N, C-alpha and C positions, 0 to 999 in steps of 0.2 A: 272750253275756252281756247281761243285761237291767239297765238303769239305771232305778231307781225315783225318784220325786220325793222329795227329802230329808225332807219333812214326813210322807210316807207310810211311811217306814221305821220299823221298830221301834227302840226304844232300843238304844243301843250305845255303843261307846267314842267314835266320832266325834261322836255327838249330845251326849254328856256333855262331851267336850272343847270342842266348839263353843259350848255353853252357858256353860261356865266361861270360855272366852276372850271371849265376848261381854260377860260381866259384868266381866271385867278391863279390856277395852278401853273400857268406858264409865266407868271409875273415874278418880279424880284421879291416882293414881300413874302410870297409863299416859299420861295427858295430859302430866304432867311429864317422862316419858321422851321423848315426842315433841318437847317443847320443848327438852329437852337435846340431842337429835339435831340439830335445826335450829340451835341455838346452836353446837354442835360444827362443823357445816358452815360456818357464818359465820365462826367463829374460825379455822378452817383456811384459809379464803380470805384473811382480813385479815392473819393472821400469816404467810402464805406458807409454810405447812408442807410443801408439796410435793404432787405428784400422788397419791402413795400414800395420804396421809391424806384427800385430797379424794375419791378413789375409794372408800375405806373408808366415809366418811360417806355418800356417795351410795348405795352398795350397801346400807347398813343402812336408809336411808330407803325405798329401793325394796322391800326385803324386807318391811318393816312395811306398806307400801302394798298389796302383793299379798296379804298375810295378811288385812288389813282388808277388802279387796275380796271375798275368799272368804267371810269371816264375814258381811259385809253381804248378799251374795247368798243365802246359806243362810238367814239370818234373814228376808229378804224372801219367799222361797219358803214358809217355814213360816207366815208371817202370811197370805200369799195363800191357802194351802190352808185355814187356819182360818176365814177370812172366807167362802170358798166353801162350806164345810161348814155354817156358820151360815145362810147365805142359802138353801141347799137345805133345811135343817130348817125354816126359817120358811115357805118356800113350801109344803112338804108339810103342815105344821100348818094353814096357812090353807086349803088345799084340803080337808083333812079336816073342818075346822070348817064350811066352806061346804056340804059334803055332809051335815052333821049328825051326824058321827061323830067320835069322838076315840079314839085308841089309840096305835099305835106312833109316829106322827109327833110327837105331843105329847111323848113320852118322848125321842125323838131331839132335839127342840128343847131340852129341859131339859139334855141332855148337851152339846149344841152351845154353849149359853151358857157352860158351864164349860170349853169346849175351849181357850180362850186360856191357861188355867193349865197345860195339857199342852205347849204349843208353846214 
């Protein structure tokens, strides 16, 4: 089985899901949900609700943390690949210009500049 870089993979369910999740996790409702989880954990400690409630609150925060870590890594890899593609296109266009010809590299540069919209 071959594992490809996430940014190099074609569109798919995971890509759409990760993009939707990234938009949701950067929103105010998600922030309020995280604040509510932390408040629930604090209230469970202060009120002495018992170990079951403390474990539940801790497990929910751990699950959210792991999901956010996966989303962050996916987003980081996509941005890294987009930057690398842009740098490669700039280098190729500069080389062509220095050699006095323009063709494919200039068009690649134009596409690379818009690459961040796809990522």
